[in-house]
A tleap script that builds the chain and sets N, CA, C and O, in Angstrom:
source leaprc.protein.ff14SB
mol = sequence {
  NMET SER GLU GLN ARG GLY PHE THR LEU LEU
  GLU LEU LEU VAL VAL VAL VAL ILE ILE GLY
  ILE LEU VAL ALA TYR VAL ALA PRO ARG TYR
  PHE GLN GLN ILE GLY LYS SER GLU ARG THR
  ALA ALA LEU GLY GLN ILE ASP ALA LEU GLY
  LYS ALA VAL ASP ALA TYR TRP LEU ASP MET
  GLY HIE PHE PRO THR THR GLU GLN GLY LEU
  GLU ALA LEU VAL VAL LYS PRO ASP GLY ALA
  THR LYS TRP ASN GLY PRO TYR LEU LYS LYS
  ASN VAL PRO LEU ASP PRO TRP GLY HIE PRO
  TYR VAL TYR ARG VAL PRO GLY ALA GLN GLY
  ASP TYR ASP LEU VAL ALA TYR GLY LYS ASP
  GLY LYS PRO GLY GLY ASP GLY GLU ASP ALA
  ASP VAL GLY MET ASP ALA ARG CLYS
}
set mol.1.N position { 30.885 114.993 93.099 }
set mol.1.CA position { 31.504 113.802 93.634 }
set mol.1.C position { 33.005 113.892 93.385 }
set mol.1.O position { 33.447 113.965 92.239 }
set mol.2.N position { 33.784 113.888 94.458 }
set mol.2.CA position { 35.233 113.977 94.309 }
set mol.2.C position { 35.828 112.580 94.272 }
set mol.2.O position { 35.442 111.691 95.031 }
set mol.3.N position { 36.785 112.417 93.356 }
set mol.3.CA position { 37.423 111.113 93.186 }
set mol.3.C position { 38.790 111.144 93.864 }
set mol.3.O position { 39.597 112.030 93.584 }
set mol.4.N position { 39.055 110.197 94.745 }
set mol.4.CA position { 40.351 110.124 95.420 }
set mol.4.C position { 41.299 109.288 94.568 }
set mol.4.O position { 40.942 108.226 94.057 }
set mol.5.N position { 42.528 109.808 94.431 }
set mol.5.CA position { 43.512 109.098 93.626 }
set mol.5.C position { 44.654 108.676 94.539 }
set mol.5.O position { 44.982 109.388 95.488 }
set mol.6.N position { 45.252 107.548 94.268 }
set mol.6.CA position { 46.356 107.051 95.065 }
set mol.6.C position { 46.964 105.837 94.390 }
set mol.6.O position { 46.567 105.459 93.287 }
set mol.7.N position { 47.921 105.235 95.057 }
set mol.7.CA position { 48.586 104.062 94.519 }
set mol.7.C position { 47.894 102.811 95.033 }
set mol.7.O position { 47.412 102.767 96.165 }
set mol.8.N position { 47.855 101.815 94.196 }
set mol.8.CA position { 47.282 100.544 94.619 }
set mol.8.C position { 48.356 99.750 95.347 }
set mol.8.O position { 49.545 100.056 95.253 }
set mol.9.N position { 47.935 98.755 96.053 }
set mol.9.CA position { 48.867 97.895 96.773 }
set mol.9.C position { 49.821 97.212 95.807 }
set mol.9.O position { 51.002 97.056 96.119 }
set mol.10.N position { 49.349 96.812 94.670 }
set mol.10.CA position { 50.190 96.158 93.670 }
set mol.10.C position { 51.288 97.103 93.172 }
set mol.10.O position { 52.436 96.684 93.020 }
set mol.11.N position { 50.956 98.354 92.920 }
set mol.11.CA position { 51.942 99.324 92.457 }
set mol.11.C position { 53.017 99.558 93.526 }
set mol.11.O position { 54.201 99.657 93.204 }
set mol.12.N position { 52.612 99.643 94.776 }
set mol.12.CA position { 53.572 99.823 95.864 }
set mol.12.C position { 54.492 98.610 95.994 }
set mol.12.O position { 55.689 98.773 96.229 }
set mol.13.N position { 53.962 97.412 95.847 }
set mol.13.CA position { 54.776 96.193 95.933 }
set mol.13.C position { 55.801 96.139 94.802 }
set mol.13.O position { 56.939 95.720 95.016 }
set mol.14.N position { 55.407 96.561 93.603 }
set mol.14.CA position { 56.339 96.572 92.479 }
set mol.14.C position { 57.496 97.528 92.761 }
set mol.14.O position { 58.649 97.197 92.489 }
set mol.15.N position { 57.203 98.705 93.301 }
set mol.15.CA position { 58.251 99.671 93.631 }
set mol.15.C position { 59.182 99.106 94.704 }
set mol.15.O position { 60.399 99.256 94.597 }
set mol.16.N position { 58.641 98.465 95.725 }
set mol.16.CA position { 59.464 97.872 96.787 }
set mol.16.C position { 60.362 96.781 96.224 }
set mol.16.O position { 61.526 96.687 96.614 }
set mol.17.N position { 59.853 95.958 95.319 }
set mol.17.CA position { 60.661 94.898 94.708 }
set mol.17.C position { 61.788 95.507 93.874 }
set mol.17.O position { 62.920 95.028 93.928 }
set mol.18.N position { 61.497 96.542 93.112 }
set mol.18.CA position { 62.529 97.191 92.297 }
set mol.18.C position { 63.622 97.773 93.191 }
set mol.18.O position { 64.807 97.621 92.894 }
set mol.19.N position { 63.242 98.426 94.264 }
set mol.19.CA position { 64.230 98.974 95.202 }
set mol.19.C position { 65.062 97.854 95.817 }
set mol.19.O position { 66.275 97.999 95.968 }
set mol.20.N position { 64.432 96.747 96.171 }
set mol.20.CA position { 65.153 95.606 96.735 }
set mol.20.C position { 66.168 95.034 95.764 }
set mol.20.O position { 67.275 94.675 96.163 }
set mol.21.N position { 65.799 94.944 94.480 }
set mol.21.CA position { 66.723 94.435 93.467 }
set mol.21.C position { 67.917 95.381 93.313 }
set mol.21.O position { 69.059 94.931 93.220 }
set mol.22.N position { 67.657 96.671 93.287 }
set mol.22.CA position { 68.750 97.645 93.176 }
set mol.22.C position { 69.698 97.567 94.369 }
set mol.22.O position { 70.916 97.614 94.197 }
set mol.23.N position { 69.154 97.448 95.565 }
set mol.23.CA position { 69.989 97.345 96.766 }
set mol.23.C position { 70.810 96.062 96.733 }
set mol.23.O position { 71.989 96.077 97.088 }
set mol.24.N position { 70.213 94.962 96.317 }
set mol.24.CA position { 70.932 93.687 96.250 }
set mol.24.C position { 72.071 93.745 95.235 }
set mol.24.O position { 73.075 93.051 95.395 }
set mol.25.N position { 71.931 94.549 94.215 }
set mol.25.CA position { 72.953 94.677 93.191 }
set mol.25.C position { 74.052 95.672 93.607 }
set mol.25.O position { 75.235 95.415 93.381 }
set mol.26.N position { 73.673 96.775 94.195 }
set mol.26.CA position { 74.615 97.853 94.511 }
set mol.26.C position { 75.373 97.604 95.814 }
set mol.26.O position { 76.571 97.882 95.869 }
set mol.27.N position { 74.736 97.099 96.852 }
set mol.27.CA position { 75.361 96.957 98.173 }
set mol.27.C position { 76.646 96.124 98.150 }
set mol.27.O position { 77.646 96.560 98.720 }
set mol.28.N position { 76.664 94.938 97.513 }
set mol.28.CA position { 77.927 94.174 97.513 }
set mol.28.C position { 79.073 94.930 96.831 }
set mol.28.O position { 80.216 94.859 97.283 }
set mol.29.N position { 78.776 95.637 95.767 }
set mol.29.CA position { 79.815 96.411 95.075 }
set mol.29.C position { 80.321 97.554 95.959 }
set mol.29.O position { 81.511 97.870 95.956 }
set mol.30.N position { 79.426 98.156 96.700 }
set mol.30.CA position { 79.808 99.247 97.606 }
set mol.30.C position { 80.746 98.727 98.693 }
set mol.30.O position { 81.788 99.331 98.949 }
set mol.31.N position { 80.391 97.620 99.331 }
set mol.31.CA position { 81.217 97.085 100.407 }
set mol.31.C position { 82.532 96.526 99.880 }
set mol.31.O position { 83.530 96.511 100.600 }
set mol.32.N position { 82.543 96.066 98.631 }
set mol.32.CA position { 83.783 95.601 98.018 }
set mol.32.C position { 84.741 96.780 97.845 }
set mol.32.O position { 85.948 96.626 98.032 }
set mol.33.N position { 84.219 97.947 97.492 }
set mol.33.CA position { 85.045 99.137 97.339 }
set mol.33.C position { 85.628 99.579 98.674 }
set mol.33.O position { 86.762 100.054 98.727 }
set mol.34.N position { 84.866 99.429 99.751 }
set mol.34.CA position { 85.380 99.775 101.076 }
set mol.34.C position { 86.581 98.900 101.410 }
set mol.34.O position { 87.582 99.392 101.931 }
set mol.35.N position { 86.489 97.595 101.111 }
set mol.35.CA position { 87.611 96.686 101.352 }
set mol.35.C position { 88.837 97.075 100.548 }
set mol.35.O position { 89.959 97.007 101.051 }
set mol.36.N position { 88.632 97.486 99.293 }
set mol.36.CA position { 89.755 97.914 98.458 }
set mol.36.C position { 90.395 99.176 99.010 }
set mol.36.O position { 91.618 99.313 98.980 }
set mol.37.N position { 89.588 100.097 99.512 }
set mol.37.CA position { 90.149 101.347 100.032 }
set mol.37.C position { 90.960 101.087 101.302 }
set mol.37.O position { 91.974 101.749 101.525 }
set mol.38.N position { 90.533 100.137 102.137 }
set mol.38.CA position { 91.322 99.797 103.332 }
set mol.38.C position { 92.657 99.188 102.931 }
set mol.38.O position { 93.686 99.490 103.536 }
set mol.39.N position { 92.646 98.340 101.923 }
set mol.39.CA position { 93.890 97.731 101.435 }
set mol.39.C position { 94.819 98.813 100.882 }
set mol.39.O position { 96.022 98.794 101.143 }
set mol.40.N position { 94.262 99.751 100.119 }
set mol.40.CA position { 95.060 100.838 99.558 }
set mol.40.C position { 95.633 101.714 100.668 }
set mol.40.O position { 96.787 102.136 100.592 }
set mol.41.N position { 94.835 101.990 101.697 }
set mol.41.CA position { 95.325 102.779 102.834 }
set mol.41.C position { 96.458 102.053 103.545 }
set mol.41.O position { 97.448 102.675 103.931 }
set mol.42.N position { 96.321 100.741 103.722 }
set mol.42.CA position { 97.372 99.953 104.376 }
set mol.42.C position { 98.663 100.008 103.560 }
set mol.42.O position { 99.747 100.161 104.123 }
set mol.43.N position { 98.554 99.883 102.240 }
set mol.43.CA position { 99.751 99.952 101.395 }
set mol.43.C position { 100.418 101.322 101.493 }
set mol.43.O position { 101.645 101.417 101.506 }
set mol.44.N position { 99.617 102.375 101.562 }
set mol.44.CA position { 100.178 103.713 101.719 }
set mol.44.C position { 100.904 103.886 103.038 }
set mol.44.O position { 101.993 104.458 103.086 }
set mol.45.N position { 100.294 103.384 104.122 }
set mol.45.CA position { 100.942 103.481 105.432 }
set mol.45.C position { 102.208 102.628 105.475 }
set mol.45.O position { 103.214 103.044 106.049 }
set mol.46.N position { 102.164 101.445 104.874 }
set mol.46.CA position { 103.341 100.570 104.855 }
set mol.46.C position { 104.472 101.236 104.085 }
set mol.46.O position { 105.634 101.151 104.481 }
set mol.47.N position { 104.131 101.896 102.989 }
set mol.47.CA position { 105.146 102.607 102.215 }
set mol.47.C position { 105.791 103.711 103.057 }
set mol.47.O position { 107.014 103.850 103.068 }
set mol.48.N position { 104.974 104.490 103.757 }
set mol.48.CA position { 105.504 105.566 104.610 }
set mol.48.C position { 106.346 105.003 105.751 }
set mol.48.O position { 107.412 105.536 106.061 }
set mol.49.N position { 105.870 103.925 106.377 }
set mol.49.CA position { 106.645 103.303 107.453 }
set mol.49.C position { 107.959 102.743 106.922 }
set mol.49.O position { 108.995 102.848 107.579 }
set mol.50.N position { 107.915 102.150 105.733 }
set mol.50.CA position { 109.130 101.617 105.118 }
set mol.50.C position { 110.157 102.712 104.860 }
set mol.50.O position { 111.352 102.504 105.070 }
set mol.51.N position { 109.702 103.872 104.408 }
set mol.51.CA position { 110.618 104.993 104.190 }
set mol.51.C position { 111.221 105.469 105.508 }
set mol.51.O position { 112.396 105.834 105.556 }
set mol.52.N position { 110.431 105.469 106.568 }
set mol.52.CA position { 110.948 105.867 107.881 }
set mol.52.C position { 111.970 104.850 108.388 }
set mol.52.O position { 112.986 105.232 108.968 }
set mol.53.N position { 111.708 103.555 108.173 }
set mol.53.CA position { 112.663 102.513 108.579 }
set mol.53.C position { 113.965 102.683 107.799 }
set mol.53.O position { 115.051 102.536 108.360 }
set mol.54.N position { 113.859 102.990 106.519 }
set mol.54.CA position { 115.059 103.190 105.703 }
set mol.54.C position { 115.848 104.422 106.158 }
set mol.54.O position { 117.078 104.403 106.151 }
set mol.55.N position { 115.150 105.491 106.554 }
set mol.55.CA position { 115.834 106.681 107.069 }
set mol.55.C position { 116.558 106.349 108.380 }
set mol.55.O position { 117.674 106.813 108.613 }
set mol.56.N position { 115.921 105.551 109.225 }
set mol.56.CA position { 116.547 105.090 110.466 }
set mol.56.C position { 117.842 104.343 110.128 }
set mol.56.O position { 118.878 104.577 110.751 }
set mol.57.N position { 117.778 103.449 109.147 }
set mol.57.CA position { 118.940 102.664 108.741 }
set mol.57.C position { 120.068 103.575 108.252 }
set mol.57.O position { 121.236 103.340 108.561 }
set mol.58.N position { 119.719 104.611 107.492 }
set mol.58.CA position { 120.754 105.527 107.002 }
set mol.58.C position { 121.493 106.206 108.159 }
set mol.58.O position { 122.710 106.380 108.103 }
set mol.59.N position { 120.758 106.586 109.200 }
set mol.59.CA position { 121.380 107.248 110.349 }
set mol.59.C position { 122.130 106.269 111.240 }
set mol.59.O position { 123.251 106.542 111.669 }
set mol.60.N position { 121.512 105.140 111.513 }
set mol.60.CA position { 122.037 104.227 112.528 }
set mol.60.C position { 122.976 103.149 111.971 }
set mol.60.O position { 123.814 102.617 112.700 }
set mol.61.N position { 122.834 102.831 110.680 }
set mol.61.CA position { 123.658 101.776 110.098 }
set mol.61.C position { 123.069 100.396 110.277 }
set mol.61.O position { 123.675 99.404 109.870 }
set mol.62.N position { 121.898 100.318 110.881 }
set mol.62.CA position { 121.189 99.040 111.044 }
set mol.62.C position { 119.695 99.347 111.187 }
set mol.62.O position { 119.304 100.474 111.488 }
set mol.63.N position { 118.893 98.341 110.971 }
set mol.63.CA position { 117.445 98.511 111.122 }
set mol.63.C position { 117.055 98.364 112.591 }
set mol.63.O position { 117.783 97.738 113.361 }
set mol.64.N position { 115.918 98.931 112.990 }
set mol.64.CA position { 115.446 98.656 114.355 }
set mol.64.C position { 115.272 97.148 114.530 }
set mol.64.O position { 114.864 96.454 113.599 }
set mol.65.N position { 115.577 96.653 115.702 }
set mol.65.CA position { 115.404 95.223 115.945 }
set mol.65.C position { 113.915 94.899 116.040 }
set mol.65.O position { 113.075 95.787 116.188 }
set mol.66.N position { 113.617 93.625 115.952 }
set mol.66.CA position { 112.224 93.194 116.098 }
set mol.66.C position { 111.702 93.593 117.469 }
set mol.66.O position { 110.546 93.994 117.602 }
set mol.67.N position { 112.555 93.485 118.499 }
set mol.67.CA position { 112.150 93.837 119.854 }
set mol.67.C position { 111.879 95.338 119.984 }
set mol.67.O position { 110.928 95.736 120.656 }
set mol.68.N position { 112.697 96.161 119.354 }
set mol.68.CA position { 112.471 97.607 119.389 }
set mol.68.C position { 111.210 97.967 118.614 }
set mol.68.O position { 110.454 98.856 119.006 }
set mol.69.N position { 111.003 97.269 117.523 }
set mol.69.CA position { 109.818 97.484 116.703 }
set mol.69.C position { 109.791 98.865 116.068 }
set mol.69.O position { 110.797 99.573 116.024 }
set mol.70.N position { 108.626 99.221 115.583 }
set mol.70.CA position { 108.451 100.503 114.902 }
set mol.70.C position { 108.479 101.683 115.865 }
set mol.70.O position { 108.601 102.828 115.432 }
set mol.71.N position { 108.368 101.421 117.163 }
set mol.71.CA position { 108.443 102.502 118.152 }
set mol.71.C position { 109.806 103.188 118.121 }
set mol.71.O position { 109.928 104.346 118.519 }
set mol.72.N position { 110.849 102.462 117.640 }
set mol.72.CA position { 112.183 103.056 117.539 }
set mol.72.C position { 112.209 104.204 116.530 }
set mol.72.O position { 113.161 104.984 116.501 }
set mol.73.N position { 111.169 104.310 115.706 }
set mol.73.CA position { 111.079 105.412 114.749 }
set mol.73.C position { 110.590 106.695 115.413 }
set mol.73.O position { 110.761 107.786 114.870 }
set mol.74.N position { 109.980 106.560 116.590 }
set mol.74.CA position { 109.377 107.698 117.280 }
set mol.74.C position { 110.124 108.031 118.563 }
set mol.74.O position { 110.313 109.204 118.888 }
set mol.75.N position { 110.547 107.010 119.289 }
set mol.75.CA position { 111.218 107.183 120.585 }
set mol.75.C position { 112.649 106.664 120.462 }
set mol.75.O position { 112.871 105.547 119.993 }
set mol.76.N position { 113.600 107.463 120.876 }
set mol.76.CA position { 115.016 107.098 120.775 }
set mol.76.C position { 115.303 105.860 121.611 }
set mol.76.O position { 115.052 105.852 122.816 }
set mol.77.N position { 115.830 104.808 120.976 }
set mol.77.CA position { 116.197 103.611 121.749 }
set mol.77.C position { 117.392 103.895 122.659 }
set mol.77.O position { 118.198 104.783 122.379 }
set mol.78.N position { 117.499 103.140 123.741 }
set mol.78.CA position { 118.622 103.288 124.667 }
set mol.78.C position { 119.941 103.046 123.937 }
set mol.78.O position { 120.074 102.076 123.190 }
set mol.79.N position { 120.898 103.916 124.153 }
set mol.79.CA position { 122.233 103.753 123.585 }
set mol.79.C position { 122.334 104.079 122.106 }
set mol.79.O position { 123.363 103.796 121.493 }
set mol.80.N position { 121.304 104.663 121.513 }
set mol.80.CA position { 121.323 104.992 120.084 }
set mol.80.C position { 121.896 106.396 119.909 }
set mol.80.O position { 121.152 107.376 119.871 }
set mol.81.N position { 123.217 106.486 119.804 }
set mol.81.CA position { 123.873 107.790 119.751 }
set mol.81.C position { 123.681 108.493 118.406 }
set mol.81.O position { 123.707 109.723 118.353 }
set mol.82.N position { 123.492 107.749 117.332 }
set mol.82.CA position { 123.353 108.350 116.000 }
set mol.82.C position { 121.895 108.593 115.609 }
set mol.82.O position { 121.611 109.049 114.501 }
set mol.83.N position { 120.993 108.293 116.506 }
set mol.83.CA position { 119.556 108.444 116.216 }
set mol.83.C position { 119.259 109.903 115.931 }
set mol.83.O position { 119.639 110.778 116.709 }
set mol.84.N position { 118.582 110.176 114.817 }
set mol.84.CA position { 118.295 111.546 114.411 }
set mol.84.C position { 116.798 111.718 114.168 }
set mol.84.O position { 116.386 112.429 113.251 }
set mol.85.N position { 115.995 111.066 114.993 }
set mol.85.CA position { 114.552 111.075 114.805 }
set mol.85.C position { 113.879 112.197 115.542 }
set mol.85.O position { 114.557 113.109 116.015 }
set mol.86.N position { 112.605 112.169 115.655 }
set mol.86.CA position { 111.748 111.053 115.244 }
set mol.86.C position { 111.600 110.989 113.721 }
set mol.86.O position { 111.649 112.005 113.026 }
set mol.87.N position { 111.418 109.775 113.233 }
set mol.87.CA position { 111.323 109.529 111.804 }
set mol.87.C position { 109.875 109.538 111.316 }
set mol.87.O position { 109.619 109.463 110.114 }
set mol.88.N position { 108.948 109.628 112.236 }
set mol.88.CA position { 107.524 109.778 111.918 }
set mol.88.C position { 107.014 111.036 112.601 }
set mol.88.O position { 107.462 111.369 113.698 }
set mol.89.N position { 106.080 111.739 111.964 }
set mol.89.CA position { 105.535 112.967 112.550 }
set mol.89.C position { 104.634 112.673 113.742 }
set mol.89.O position { 104.536 113.478 114.667 }
set mol.90.N position { 103.976 111.518 113.716 }
set mol.90.CA position { 103.066 111.127 114.798 }
set mol.90.C position { 103.468 109.750 115.291 }
set mol.90.O position { 104.450 109.176 114.821 }
set mol.91.N position { 102.710 109.227 116.233 }
set mol.91.CA position { 102.959 107.869 116.720 }
set mol.91.C position { 102.743 106.860 115.598 }
set mol.91.O position { 102.123 107.173 114.582 }
set mol.92.N position { 103.253 105.661 115.788 }
set mol.92.CA position { 103.086 104.593 114.800 }
set mol.92.C position { 101.592 104.290 114.681 }
set mol.92.O position { 100.940 103.981 115.678 }
set mol.93.N position { 101.048 104.378 113.465 }
set mol.93.CA position { 99.603 104.158 113.312 }
set mol.93.C position { 99.242 102.682 113.379 }
set mol.93.O position { 100.080 101.811 113.145 }
set mol.94.N position { 97.987 102.416 113.698 }
set mol.94.CA position { 97.442 101.074 113.544 }
set mol.94.C position { 97.056 100.905 112.087 }
set mol.94.O position { 96.876 101.889 111.371 }
set mol.95.N position { 96.927 99.663 111.647 }
set mol.95.CA position { 96.493 99.443 110.268 }
set mol.95.C position { 95.019 99.867 110.127 }
set mol.95.O position { 94.365 100.121 111.138 }
set mol.96.N position { 94.491 99.946 108.919 }
set mol.96.CA position { 93.113 100.413 108.733 }
set mol.96.C position { 92.057 99.561 109.434 }
set mol.96.O position { 90.924 100.011 109.608 }
set mol.97.N position { 92.405 98.352 109.835 }
set mol.97.CA position { 91.474 97.467 110.542 }
set mol.97.C position { 91.646 97.553 112.055 }
set mol.97.O position { 90.967 96.841 112.795 }
set mol.98.N position { 92.555 98.422 112.526 }
set mol.98.CA position { 92.730 98.633 113.958 }
set mol.98.C position { 93.739 97.719 114.633 }
set mol.98.O position { 93.765 97.631 115.860 }
set mol.99.N position { 94.567 97.040 113.855 }
set mol.99.CA position { 95.589 96.140 114.408 }
set mol.99.C position { 96.975 96.773 114.225 }
set mol.99.O position { 97.179 97.563 113.304 }
set mol.100.N position { 97.926 96.427 115.102 }
set mol.100.CA position { 99.286 96.948 114.894 }
set mol.100.C position { 99.939 96.283 113.681 }
set mol.100.O position { 99.656 95.126 113.368 }
set mol.101.N position { 100.805 97.018 113.014 }
set mol.101.CA position { 101.580 96.441 111.913 }
set mol.101.C position { 102.593 95.465 112.490 }
set mol.101.O position { 103.082 95.646 113.605 }
set mol.102.N position { 102.904 94.431 111.721 }
set mol.102.CA position { 103.883 93.434 112.131 }
set mol.102.C position { 105.208 93.797 111.482 }
set mol.102.O position { 105.298 93.950 110.264 }
set mol.103.N position { 106.246 93.934 112.320 }
set mol.103.CA position { 107.584 94.288 111.865 }
set mol.103.C position { 108.554 93.232 112.366 }
set mol.103.O position { 108.597 92.929 113.559 }
set mol.104.N position { 109.345 92.664 111.432 }
set mol.104.CA position { 110.322 91.630 111.785 }
set mol.104.C position { 111.645 91.884 111.083 }
set mol.104.O position { 111.681 92.252 109.908 }
set mol.105.N position { 112.744 91.680 111.827 }
set mol.105.CA position { 114.090 91.760 111.274 }
set mol.105.C position { 114.819 90.495 111.672 }
set mol.105.O position { 114.816 90.177 112.861 }
set mol.106.N position { 115.438 89.754 110.785 }
set mol.106.CA position { 115.411 89.924 109.338 }
set mol.106.C position { 114.066 89.461 108.776 }
set mol.106.O position { 113.329 88.729 109.436 }
set mol.107.N position { 113.759 89.889 107.570 }
set mol.107.CA position { 112.498 89.522 106.944 }
set mol.107.C position { 112.599 88.256 106.129 }
set mol.107.O position { 113.695 87.811 105.786 }
set mol.108.N position { 111.472 87.685 105.826 }
set mol.108.CA position { 111.430 86.475 105.002 }
set mol.108.C position { 111.802 86.784 103.552 }
set mol.108.O position { 112.372 85.939 102.862 }
set mol.109.N position { 111.477 88.002 103.088 }
set mol.109.CA position { 111.708 88.366 101.694 }
set mol.109.C position { 112.847 89.368 101.511 }
set mol.109.O position { 113.278 89.619 100.385 }
set mol.110.N position { 113.332 89.936 102.606 }
set mol.110.CA position { 114.375 90.967 102.487 }
set mol.110.C position { 114.952 91.308 103.838 }
set mol.110.O position { 114.982 90.473 104.741 }
set mol.111.N position { 115.412 92.543 103.977 }
set mol.111.CA position { 116.037 92.975 105.230 }
set mol.111.C position { 115.048 92.984 106.393 }
set mol.111.O position { 115.408 92.672 107.528 }
set mol.112.N position { 113.802 93.344 106.100 }
set mol.112.CA position { 112.769 93.367 107.140 }
set mol.112.C position { 111.407 93.105 106.510 }
set mol.112.O position { 111.216 93.302 105.310 }
set mol.113.N position { 110.475 92.664 107.325 }
set mol.113.CA position { 109.076 92.484 106.906 }
set mol.113.C position { 108.239 93.555 107.579 }
set mol.113.O position { 108.447 93.881 108.748 }
set mol.114.N position { 107.305 94.090 106.840 }
set mol.114.CA position { 106.352 95.067 107.354 }
set mol.114.C position { 105.002 94.673 106.774 }
set mol.114.O position { 104.758 94.830 105.578 }
set mol.115.N position { 104.113 94.153 107.646 }
set mol.115.CA position { 102.889 93.506 107.168 }
set mol.115.C position { 101.691 93.936 108.011 }
set mol.115.O position { 101.799 94.152 109.218 }
set mol.116.N position { 100.550 94.052 107.340 }
set mol.116.CA position { 99.249 94.164 108.009 }
set mol.116.C position { 98.518 92.859 107.706 }
set mol.116.O position { 98.490 92.414 106.559 }
set mol.117.N position { 97.933 92.250 108.720 }
set mol.117.CA position { 97.311 90.941 108.550 }
set mol.117.C position { 95.867 90.999 108.049 }
set mol.117.O position { 95.191 89.971 108.026 }
set mol.118.N position { 95.387 92.156 107.655 }
set mol.118.CA position { 94.040 92.248 107.094 }
set mol.118.C position { 92.975 92.371 108.168 }
set mol.118.O position { 93.265 92.573 109.347 }
set mol.119.N position { 91.743 92.244 107.727 }
set mol.119.CA position { 90.602 92.490 108.605 }
set mol.119.C position { 90.565 91.555 109.811 }
set mol.119.O position { 90.196 91.976 110.908 }
set mol.120.N position { 90.946 90.281 109.619 }
set mol.120.CA position { 90.878 89.324 110.726 }
set mol.120.C position { 92.054 89.427 111.686 }
set mol.120.O position { 92.003 88.857 112.776 }
set mol.121.N position { 93.123 90.143 111.306 }
set mol.121.CA position { 94.277 90.320 112.181 }
set mol.121.C position { 95.115 89.065 112.357 }
set mol.121.O position { 95.918 88.982 113.286 }
set mol.122.N position { 94.935 88.076 111.464 }
set mol.122.CA position { 95.676 86.809 111.544 }
set mol.122.C position { 96.447 86.587 110.256 }
set mol.122.O position { 96.011 87.034 109.195 }
set mol.123.N position { 97.588 85.905 110.325 }
set mol.123.CA position { 98.361 85.639 109.103 }
set mol.123.C position { 97.539 84.837 108.091 }
set mol.123.O position { 96.718 83.994 108.455 }
set mol.124.N position { 97.787 85.126 106.812 }
set mol.124.CA position { 97.083 84.414 105.744 }
set mol.124.C position { 95.696 84.984 105.530 }
set mol.124.O position { 95.367 86.060 106.030 }
set mol.125.N position { 94.902 84.264 104.797 }
set mol.125.CA position { 93.529 84.679 104.558 }
set mol.125.C position { 93.300 85.099 103.122 }
set mol.125.O position { 94.243 85.267 102.348 }
set mol.126.N position { 92.045 85.263 102.783 }
set mol.126.CA position { 91.642 85.658 101.435 }
set mol.126.C position { 90.758 86.887 101.513 }
set mol.126.O position { 90.194 87.194 102.564 }
set mol.127.N position { 90.642 87.584 100.403 }
set mol.127.CA position { 89.761 88.744 100.336 }
set mol.127.C position { 90.198 89.819 101.317 }
set mol.127.O position { 91.364 90.214 101.333 }
set mol.128.N position { 89.258 90.295 102.140 }
set mol.128.CA position { 89.570 91.349 103.110 }
set mol.128.C position { 90.474 90.850 104.233 }
set mol.128.O position { 91.079 91.660 104.935 }
set mol.129.N position { 90.579 89.542 104.419 }
set mol.129.CA position { 91.436 88.966 105.457 }
set mol.129.C position { 92.859 88.724 104.965 }
set mol.129.O position { 93.714 88.303 105.744 }
set mol.130.N position { 93.131 88.986 103.671 }
set mol.130.CA position { 94.449 88.728 103.108 }
set mol.130.C position { 95.487 89.680 103.685 }
set mol.130.O position { 95.192 90.833 104.001 }
set mol.131.N position { 96.711 89.170 103.815 }
set mol.131.CA position { 97.814 89.983 104.320 }
set mol.131.C position { 98.187 91.054 103.291 }
set mol.131.O position { 98.085 90.848 102.082 }
set mol.132.N position { 98.618 92.189 103.808 }
set mol.132.CA position { 99.090 93.284 102.965 }
set mol.132.C position { 100.483 93.618 103.471 }
set mol.132.O position { 100.669 93.901 104.655 }
set mol.133.N position { 101.465 93.585 102.569 }
set mol.133.CA position { 102.828 93.859 103.007 }
set mol.133.C position { 103.667 94.446 101.913 }
set mol.133.O position { 103.195 94.687 100.802 }
set mol.134.N position { 104.933 94.679 102.243 }
set mol.134.CA position { 105.846 95.302 101.286 }
set mol.134.C position { 106.041 94.441 100.056 }
set mol.134.O position { 106.246 94.973 98.965 }
set mol.135.N position { 105.982 93.124 100.198 }
set mol.135.CA position { 106.140 92.243 99.043 }
set mol.135.C position { 104.793 91.949 98.380 }
set mol.135.O position { 104.737 91.219 97.390 }
set mol.136.N position { 103.700 92.517 98.922 }
set mol.136.CA position { 102.365 92.229 98.398 }
set mol.136.C position { 101.772 93.415 97.650 }
set mol.136.O position { 100.555 93.468 97.472 }
set mol.137.N position { 102.586 94.368 97.205 }
set mol.137.CA position { 102.068 95.536 96.478 }
set mol.137.C position { 101.657 95.112 95.085 }
set mol.137.O position { 102.499 94.817 94.235 }
set mol.138.N position { 100.375 95.084 94.863 }
set mol.138.CA position { 99.841 94.689 93.560 }
set mol.138.C position { 98.690 95.567 93.191 }
set mol.138.O position { 98.099 95.395 92.125 }
savepdb mol mol.pdb
quit
């Protein structure tokens, strides 16, 4: 007489519950890390863009206007005789959430503002929707 061995329904349910508890604990922490990495990427891009804007200022004696925007770092503006660009190796990137960076001259906190509006693409917000900018490096 051969005896068949296997798991009971109760044992399988216990394993499923344990896996569910682990997923409920780990998943929020995982997605929180993704949000932090996007913020860190945005700060890195803002830093690089800020350095390019500063290089433009050194050559031209003024910052690109708000109307010219960050494209003035890649494409020579009309009448810019001292332009020595391009100041970026590639086109102006979108922020990690797929939105264009906001560039304003003069800035609220300094000579210019360079901001990413976060996941929602709107000013203000909390958490992943919070603005990331040159004055927000923390």
